[in-house]
C-alpha positions in Angstrom: 0.2 -0.2 -0.2 1.6 3.3 -0.9 0.1 6.8 0.5 -2.0 8.1 -2.3 -3.6 4.9 -1.5 -5.3 6.1 1.1 -8.2 6.5 -1.4 -9.2 3.2 -1.3 -10.0 2.9 2.1 -13.5 2.6 1.4 -14.5 2.1 5.3 -17.9 1.1 7.2 -18.8 2.4 10.2 -22.2 2.0 11.8 -24.6 -0.5 11.2 -29.1 -0.5 11.4 -31.1 -3.8 11.3 -34.8 -4.4 11.3 -35.9 -7.3 8.8 -34.2 -7.9 5.7 -33.2 -4.4 5.9 -29.6 -4.1 6.7 -27.9 -0.6 5.8 -24.4 0.5 6.7 -22.2 4.3 6.1 -19.2 3.6 4.2 -16.6 6.8 4.7 -13.8 7.2 2.1 -11.0 10.0 1.9 -10.8 12.3 -1.0 -7.8 14.1 -2.0 -9.2 15.9 -4.3 -11.2 17.7 -2.4 -9.5 17.3 1.1 -12.3 16.0 2.9 -14.5 12.8 3.4 -17.4 12.0 1.8 -19.5 9.4 2.8 -22.6 7.6 1.9 -25.7 4.7 3.6 -25.1 0.9 1.4 -28.4 -1.4 1.4 -27.1 -4.9 1.9 -29.6 -6.9 0.4 -29.5 -10.9 1.9 -28.4 -12.1 -2.5 -26.4 -9.9 -4.8 -24.0 -7.3 -4.1 -24.7 -3.4 -1.8 -26.5 -1.3 -3.2 -26.5 2.1 -3.1 -29.0 3.5 -0.4 -28.4 7.7 -0.2 -26.5 10.3 -2.0 -25.1 13.3 -0.4 -21.9 14.6 0.4 -21.6 13.4 3.6 -24.4 10.6 5.3 -23.9 8.7 8.6 -25.4 7.1 11.4 -28.1 5.2 10.4 -31.0 4.0 12.7 -34.0 2.1 11.3 -37.2 2.9 13.5 -38.6 0.1 15.1 -41.7 -0.8 13.4 -39.1 -1.2 9.6 -40.5 2.3 8.3 -38.1 5.0 7.9 -34.1 5.3 8.5 -32.4 8.8 9.9 -29.6 9.6 10.3 -27.3 12.4 9.6 -26.3 14.4 6.7 -23.5 17.0 6.3 -22.7 19.4 2.7 -19.6 20.4 2.1 -17.8 22.5 4.9 -21.2 22.2 7.4 -22.0 20.5 10.8 -24.2 17.5 10.6 -27.7 17.4 10.8 -30.6 14.9 11.6 -32.6 13.3 8.5 -34.8 10.9 8.1 -36.8 9.4 5.0 -39.0 6.5 4.6 -36.5 2.8 4.3 -38.5 2.3 0.7 -36.2 5.3 -0.4 -37.8 8.7 -1.6 -36.7 12.1 -0.6 -34.2 12.3 2.5 -36.1 15.6 5.0 -34.3 17.7 7.1 -35.2 17.5 11.0 -32.4 20.0 12.8 -30.7 23.3 11.5 -28.4 23.6 14.7 -26.2 26.2 14.7 -22.9 23.7 15.6 -24.6 20.3 14.3 -26.6 17.3 16.0 -25.6 13.4 17.4 -26.5 10.7 16.4 -30.6 9.8 16.5 -31.9 7.2 18.8 -35.7 6.6 17.7 -38.2 6.3 20.9 -40.5 3.2 20.9 -43.2 5.0 19.0 -41.0 5.5 16.1 -42.2 9.1 16.0 -40.0 10.8 18.2 -36.5 11.0 17.6 -33.6 11.3 21.2 -30.3 13.4 20.2 -27.8 15.6 21.9 -26.0 18.4 20.5 -23.5 21.1 21.3 -25.3 24.6 21.9 -23.3 27.8 22.4 -22.7 30.0 24.2 -25.1 33.7 22.8 -22.6 35.7 20.8 -19.7 32.8 20.9 -19.0 30.2 17.2 -21.2 32.1 14.6 -24.1 32.5 16.5 -24.4 36.5 16.7 -23.7 37.8 13.0 -20.4 39.5 12.2 -18.7 37.9 15.3 -15.5 36.2 13.9 -14.0 34.1 16.8 -11.2 36.9 17.0 -13.9 39.8 18.2 -15.9 36.9 20.7 -15.9 38.2 24.4 -13.4 36.8 27.0 -14.1 33.2 28.1 -13.9 33.1 32.7 -12.6 29.4 33.3 -13.3 28.3 36.8 -13.0 24.7 36.6 -10.2 22.1 35.1 -12.7 20.7 32.7 -13.1 23.5 29.9 -11.5 22.2 26.5 -11.3 19.3 24.6 -9.2 17.9 21.9 -10.5 17.5 18.6 -13.3 19.8 19.6 -12.1 23.0 21.3 -13.6 24.9 24.2 -16.5 22.9 26.3 -17.2 25.2 28.7 -19.2 27.1 26.7 -21.0 24.6 24.2 -21.7 22.3 26.5 -23.8 19.1 25.0 -27.6 18.7 26.1 -30.5 16.4 25.0 -32.7 17.3 22.0 -36.3 15.5 21.1 -37.6 15.8 18.0 -41.0 15.0 16.3 -39.8 13.4 13.1 -43.5 12.9 12.1 -44.2 17.1 12.2 -44.9 19.2 9.3 -42.5 21.0 10.4 -40.2 19.0 12.9 -39.3 21.8 16.0 -36.4 19.9 18.1 -36.8 20.5 22.0 -34.1 21.1 24.3 -34.3 18.7 27.5 -31.2 19.6 28.9 -29.7 22.5 30.3 -26.6 22.7 32.9 -22.9 23.3 33.2 -22.3 19.4 32.8 -22.2 17.1 29.5 -24.7 14.4 28.8 -24.2 11.7 26.4 -25.5 8.3 25.4 -29.2 8.8 25.1 -31.6 5.9 25.6 -35.3 5.5 25.8 -36.8 3.3 28.0 -39.8 0.5 26.9 -42.9 3.0 27.9 -41.3 5.7 25.7 -41.7 8.7 28.8 -38.2 9.1 29.8 -34.3 8.9 28.4 -31.6 7.8 30.6 -28.5 9.6 29.5 -24.7 9.5 30.4 -24.4 12.4 32.5 -21.8 14.3 35.3 -22.3 13.2 39.0 -24.2 15.2 40.8 -24.4 17.3 37.6 -20.6 18.6 38.0 -19.0 19.4 35.1 -15.7 18.6 37.0 -16.3 15.2 38.5 -14.8 12.1 36.5 -17.3 10.4 37.6 -20.9 9.5 35.5 -24.5 8.3 37.1 -27.6 7.4 34.9 -30.0 9.6 34.5 -34.1 9.7 33.2 -35.3 13.2 31.5 -38.3 13.1 31.1 -39.4 13.4 27.0 -42.1 16.0 27.9 -39.8 18.2 29.5 -38.5 18.3 33.8 -35.2 18.1 35.8 -33.0 15.1 35.1 -33.2 12.4 37.7 -30.8 9.9 39.1 -31.3 6.4 38.8 -28.6 4.5 39.3 -24.9 6.1 40.8 -22.0 4.0 39.3 -18.9 2.6 40.7 -16.9 5.0 38.6 -18.6 5.9 34.6 -21.8 4.4 33.7 -21.8 4.5 29.5 -24.0 3.1 26.9 -27.2 2.5 28.7 -29.5 -0.2 27.0 -33.0 -0.3 29.2 -34.6 -4.0 29.6 -38.3 -4.0 29.0 -38.6 -6.3 32.8 -37.2 -3.0 34.1 -33.3 -3.6 34.3 -30.0 -1.0 32.8 -27.9 -2.4 31.6 -24.3 0.7 31.2 -20.6 0.2 30.7 -18.2 1.7 32.9 -14.9 1.0 34.7 -14.6 1.3 38.3 -12.7 3.7 40.0 -10.9 4.4 43.0 -9.6 8.0 43.9 -7.3 9.2 41.6 -6.9 5.5 40.0 -9.6 6.5 36.7 -6.5 5.1 34.4 -5.8 1.2 33.6 -8.8 0.1 34.5 -10.5 -2.6 33.1 -14.7 -1.2 31.5 -17.5 -3.7 32.3 -21.4 -5.0 31.9 -23.3 -3.8 34.9 -27.1 -4.4 35.7 -28.7 -2.2 37.4 -32.8 -2.3 38.8 -33.9 0.5 37.2 -36.4 2.4 39.8 -37.3 6.3 38.0 -38.5 8.4 41.3 -36.9 5.8 43.6 -33.9 5.6 45.4 -30.8 5.9 43.0 -29.4 2.1 43.1 -26.3 0.5 42.1 -25.2 -1.8 39.5 -24.7 -5.2 39.5 -21.0 -6.0 37.6 -21.9 -9.2 35.1 -17.9 -9.4 33.8 -14.7 -9.6 35.8 -12.7 -6.8 36.7 -8.9 -9.0 35.8 -9.8 -10.2 32.5 -12.8 -8.6 30.9 -12.2 -5.0 29.2 -15.4 -4.2 27.1 -14.9 -1.8 24.5 -16.6 1.6 24.9 -19.6 0.8 22.4 -23.8 -0.1 22.7 -24.5 -3.6 23.8 -26.8 -5.2 22.2 -29.3 -7.8 24.0 -30.2 -10.8 22.2 -32.7 -14.1 23.3 -29.9 -15.1 25.4 -27.9 -12.4 26.5 -26.1 -9.4 25.8 -23.6 -9.0 22.6 -20.7 -6.5 23.8 -17.4 -6.5 22.1 -14.6 -7.7 24.3 -10.5 -6.5 23.9 -8.6 -10.0 24.1 -4.8 -9.9 23.5 -5.3 -7.7 20.1 -8.8 -8.5 19.2 -11.5 -7.2 20.0 -14.2 -9.7 19.6 -17.6 -10.1 20.2 -18.9 -11.8 23.1 -22.2 -13.4 25.1 -22.1 -12.8 28.1 -25.5 -14.4 30.2 -27.5 -11.6 31.5 -27.5 -13.9 35.1 -24.0 -13.4 34.9 -21.7 -12.0 37.5 -18.2 -11.2 37.3 -17.7 -13.5 34.2 -14.2 -14.2 33.6 -13.2 -13.9 29.6 -13.3 -17.7 29.4 -16.9 -18.0 30.3 -18.1 -16.0 27.2 -18.6 -17.2 24.4 -17.1 -15.9 21.2 -19.5 -15.2 18.7 -16.9 -13.7 16.1 -14.0 -11.6 15.3 -11.1 -13.8 16.3 -8.2 -12.3 14.8 -10.7 -8.9 14.1 -11.6 -6.3 15.7 -15.3 -5.4 16.0 -15.7 -2.2 15.5 -19.8 -2.2 15.0 -22.3 -4.2 15.2 -26.6 -5.0 15.9 -29.2 -7.7 16.2 -32.2 -8.4 14.9 -34.5 -11.0 14.2 -32.1 -13.8 15.6 -29.5 -11.9 13.2 -26.3 -10.4 13.9 -24.2 -8.6 12.2 -21.1 -7.1 12.8 -18.3 -4.5 11.1 -15.5 -5.7 11.8 -11.9 -4.5 10.8 -9.2 -7.4 9.8 -5.2 -7.7 8.9 -6.1 -7.3 5.6 -9.4 -4.6 5.1 -10.1 -1.7 6.9 -13.9 -2.9 7.3 -15.5 -6.1 6.2 -19.4 -6.1 7.1 -19.5 -9.6 8.4 -22.1 -12.4 9.8 -21.1 -14.8 12.3 -21.2 -17.4 9.0 -19.5 -15.4 7.1 -18.5 -11.9 5.3 -21.7 -10.3 3.4 -19.5 -7.2 2.0 -15.7 -6.0 2.0 -16.4 -2.2 0.5 -12.2 -1.8 0.0 -12.0 -5.0 -1.7 -8.7 -6.4 -2.0 -6.5 -3.4 -1.3 -2.9 -3.5 -3.8 0.3 -4.8 -1.3 -1.0 -6.1 1.6 1.4 -8.1 3.5 0.4 -10.4 6.5 1.0 -9.6 10.5 2.6 -12.6 12.1 2.3 -13.0 16.2 5.9 -13.4 17.7 6.3 -13.5 22.0 9.4 -12.3 23.9 10.6 -12.5 27.7 11.1 -9.4 29.4 13.7 -9.0 32.1 12.1 -9.9 34.4 10.6 -12.8 33.0 7.3 -11.6 32.3 5.7 -12.7 28.4 5.2 -10.1 25.8 3.3 -10.3 22.6 2.8 -8.3 19.7 3.3 -8.3 15.9 6.2 -8.2 12.8 4.9 -6.5 9.5 7.6 -8.2 6.9 8.2 -6.6 3.3 8.2 -8.4 0.0 11.9 -10.4 -0.3 14.2 -11.8 1.6 15.9 -8.7 3.2 17.4 -8.7 5.8 15.2 -5.8 5.6 15.4 -2.5 7.7 13.3 -2.1 10.9 10.7 0.3 12.5 10.1 -0.4 16.0 6.6 1.4 15.7 5.2 2.1 19.4 0.9 2.1 20.7 -0.4 5.8 22.1 -2.3 5.1 25.4 -0.7 3.9 26.5 -3.5 2.2 28.0 -4.7 1.0 24.0 -3.4 -2.3 21.7 -1.9 -3.2 17.9 -3.5 -6.5 16.6 -5.7 -7.8 14.4 -7.5 -4.6 12.9 -5.5 -2.5 9.7 -3.3 -0.2 10.6 -2.8 2.7 7.7 0.6 2.8 8.7 1.7 -0.9 9.0 1.1 -1.3 5.3 2.7 1.7 4.3 5.7 1.6 6.0 6.0 -2.6 5.0 5.1 -1.7 1.1 8.1 0.5 1.4 10.6 -2.1 2.4 9.7 -1.6 6.4 9.6 -4.8 8.5 7.2 -3.6 11.9 7.2 -4.2 15.1 3.8 -4.1 16.5 4.7 -4.1 20.4 1.8 -4.4 23.2 3.9 -3.5 26.6 2.8 -3.0 30.2 0.4 -0.9 30.2 -1.7 -1.6 27.4 -5.0 -3.1 27.5 -6.4 -6.2 26.1 -3.9 -8.5 28.5 -5.4 -7.7 32.4 -6.1 -5.1 34.7 -2.8 -5.9 36.3 -1.5 -5.9 32.9 -3.0 -2.8 32.2 -1.7 -0.5 35.6 1.5 -2.2 35.7 3.1 1.2 34.1 1.6 3.2 36.9 5.1 5.5 38.7 7.4 3.2 36.5 7.1 5.1 32.9 10.0 4.1 31.2 11.2 1.1 33.6 8.9 -2.1 32.6 7.3 -0.8 29.4 10.7 -0.2 27.8 12.1 -3.4 28.9 8.6 -5.3 27.5 9.5 -3.3 24.4 13.4 -3.9 23.9 12.4 -7.6 24.0 9.7 -7.5 21.5 12.3 -5.9 19.0 15.0 -8.2 20.2 13.3 -10.6 19.1 12.3 -9.5 15.9 16.1 -8.9 15.1 16.9 -12.6 16.1 14.6 -13.2 13.2 17.0 -13.6 9.8 14.6 -10.5 7.7 15.5 -8.3 10.2 19.0 -5.9 9.7 19.7 -4.9 13.5 22.3 -2.6 12.0 19.6 -0.8 10.9 17.0 0.1 13.5 14.9 2.7 14.2 12.0 3.8 16.6 9.3 6.1 16.1 5.4 6.3 17.4 2.5 8.7 18.9 1.0 10.5 22.0 3.0 7.4 24.5 3.9 5.9 21.9 6.0 9.3 20.9 7.1 9.8 24.9 8.8 5.9 24.6 10.5 6.9 21.4 11.7 10.0 23.4 12.5 7.9 26.1 14.0 5.3 24.2 16.0 7.5 22.2 17.9 8.8 25.7 18.1 5.5 27.2 18.8 2.8 24.4 20.5 5.5 22.2 23.2 3.0 20.6 20.0 0.8 19.3 18.3 2.9 16.6 19.9 4.9 14.1 17.1 7.8 14.3 13.7 8.6 15.2 10.2 10.1 14.6 8.5 11.0 18.3 5.1 11.9 17.3 2.7 13.9 18.8 4.7 13.6 22.2 4.0 13.7 26.6 7.8 14.8 26.9 7.1 16.5 29.9 4.9 15.8 32.5 5.3 18.7 34.9 3.9 21.6 32.4 1.3 18.6 30.7 -0.4 18.4 33.7 -1.9 22.2 32.8 -1.9 22.5 29.1 -3.3 19.2 28.1 -7.0 18.1 28.1 -6.9 15.7 30.4 -3.6 16.4 32.1 -5.3 17.7 35.5 -6.2 14.3 36.4 -3.7 12.2 33.9 -0.3 12.9 34.8 -1.2 12.5 38.1 -3.1 9.2 38.2 0.0 8.1 36.0 3.1 9.7 37.6 1.4 10.7 41.2 1.3 14.3 42.4 5.7 14.5 42.8 6.8 17.1 40.4 10.4 15.8 40.5 9.1 12.0 40.2 7.2 13.1 37.0 9.9 14.9 35.9 12.1 11.8 36.6 9.6 10.3 33.7 9.5 13.0 31.5 11.9 12.2 28.1 12.5 16.2 28.2 14.7 16.0 31.2 17.0 13.3 29.7 17.6 15.0 26.3 21.3 15.9 26.8 20.9 11.7 26.2 19.9 12.6 22.3 22.3 12.6 19.8 20.8 10.5 17.2 18.9 11.8 14.3 15.5 13.6 15.9 12.2 14.7 14.3 9.6 16.3 16.4 6.4 15.6 14.6 3.0 17.4 16.1 0.1 19.5 15.1 -0.8 22.9 16.0 -4.2 21.8 17.6 -3.4 19.3 19.4 -4.7 20.2 22.9 -4.1 16.3 24.2 -0.4 16.4 23.8 0.0 20.3 23.1 2.5 22.0 20.7 4.4 23.2 24.1 5.9 19.9 24.6 7.5 19.6 20.9 8.4 22.6 21.4 9.9 22.6 24.5 11.3 19.3 22.8 13.0 20.9 20.2 14.8 23.5 21.7 16.0 21.4 24.4 17.5 18.5 21.1 19.0 22.2 19.3 20.9 23.4 22.0 22.3 20.2 22.6 23.4 20.5 19.2 21.5 17.3 18.4 19.8 16.9 14.9 16.6 17.7 15.1 13.7 18.8 13.0 10.2 20.1 14.1 7.8 19.1 11.7 4.0 21.1 12.6 0.4 20.7 10.9 -1.9 24.0 10.7 -5.2 23.4 11.9 -4.9 19.3 13.4 -5.9 17.8 16.4 -4.3 14.8 18.2 -5.9 12.1 15.8 -4.0 13.1 12.7 -2.9 10.1 11.5 -6.1 8.5 12.2 -9.0 11.2 11.0 -6.7 14.4 9.7 -7.5 15.8 6.5 -6.5 13.5 3.7 -4.2 15.7 1.9 -2.3 16.2 6.0 -2.2 12.8 6.1 -1.0 12.2 2.5 1.7 14.3 3.3 2.4 13.1 7.0 3.1 10.2 5.5 5.6 10.5 2.5 7.4 13.2 5.0 8.0 9.4 7.5 9.2 8.0 4.5 11.4 10.8 3.5 12.5 10.4 6.9 13.6 6.7 7.0 14.5 6.7 3.7 17.6 9.6 4.8 18.6 7.2 8.0 18.0 3.6 7.4 19.0 3.8 3.6 
């Protein structure tokens, strides 16, 4: 796969099913327009997919409970997504909203008439609500709390998300706002009687709390009612006909809010009574449920679960109690990453990413569609294992280019750190392998999918056991004749950028050059500059400033003498650009041959969802860098 092959990545996202009607949204990069295009497609039980809508960017389809309507989001060129509805039998799409900042995904009421959704509401005078007043002329923001901005969104305290309901069958649809306050709401779900909408909201409706609980909002208007108090967070609620509610969330303990597995909970739903507490159906240590809606079926609950680099669709019994991973039946997704799924009438359909494809639509019986088709030059992933310095087992992957080698090697470290490499499609791996590099993809301690203890093993220990694990897996790859141990580069983004900087400082003799992208380089300043820094740095590194600095690559930059690329985005608020600027200046002052590549208008997610041309330019810059230093 070459960088320009990005345009071939036609990726299905959301999937919705009712009887024999199966719809999926498919998105693709458009390099000429420097934008993303998307349409809804129908997948007949027999025959190829059929295009269902023709907007510039249509997404998030939801079929009504009676099967007569499909609601979805449509965004015109340069416009915010707005809610639309159309008959499932075909016809013109009708807009339901015209909100200044757009609308969120639709959620049908049981009556197939009303739709709930969440949308950000701007303060008067901001975000274009006052004609002729641009962002540079707006009044100053008065900030009184930690949580006031978010990467990929911008400032949030003056455009909080609110819950709305709209009558999709009205002659002139008028969205009705149901919540209003200094707190966020999300994940709306109707109760079976259609009288309330369940939402996740910050504890005590305090926008500063890291904890979230479930609230019931009267559909006809009224204050949110606390119904479930969680152990940490409560997301993706599903109200069951019998009077209970399912939800997802990790359990917190004080500041210990990182590296924790997400579980499936069940709680009694007593609107107007005392708030209830959920019972965890899945074991905390071994089961980490992906944050996406769960789907109740006849004999249990379908949920996506992280398992050693896979995201598998598993069945969780309704009567489970702390069920370990081995007790949860695999439905589909072995050696794949489940991205979305649904079920209706006994039929299960999912979107999965595999090493060969960014998204196939599948059932337990087989593949229904692969919208990207066979991609050119895709290389297979090979599992590799190693033993770390302290005897701990390490797991990861190796992608080899064509030919016997020995090939130059790229050690590519993932972000998170509570994330993983695995069985899903990764365009980076394929582009680098096609260019002739062997790509090593480690899941060191700190990653998810290997048990909660694995994920939390790096708390207070950044740069120790995680670095040992990464190097152990690299050594396992270099033991193979296809890999050239004399030509090795290290790269990574976010936490992977941190690890790149750390390895360059402490194990620089192992590498010819480094590419450190959107990195955390200094935990002390990250605390104040990052959108999550106010809790994240202390949760992982502890409160002591000197301990934080000891785990910060910036304070070891004097040890780095290899060619070093500092790569960042101007509007990254997760790992703000000051992290790159400080590192670049320190390296240059030390005489290190460092370069700074800065992307305008992009945030933390550039490599995954940035403007298509910037993604292409980034790939070209990566390949040019490694051609210079590993040839």
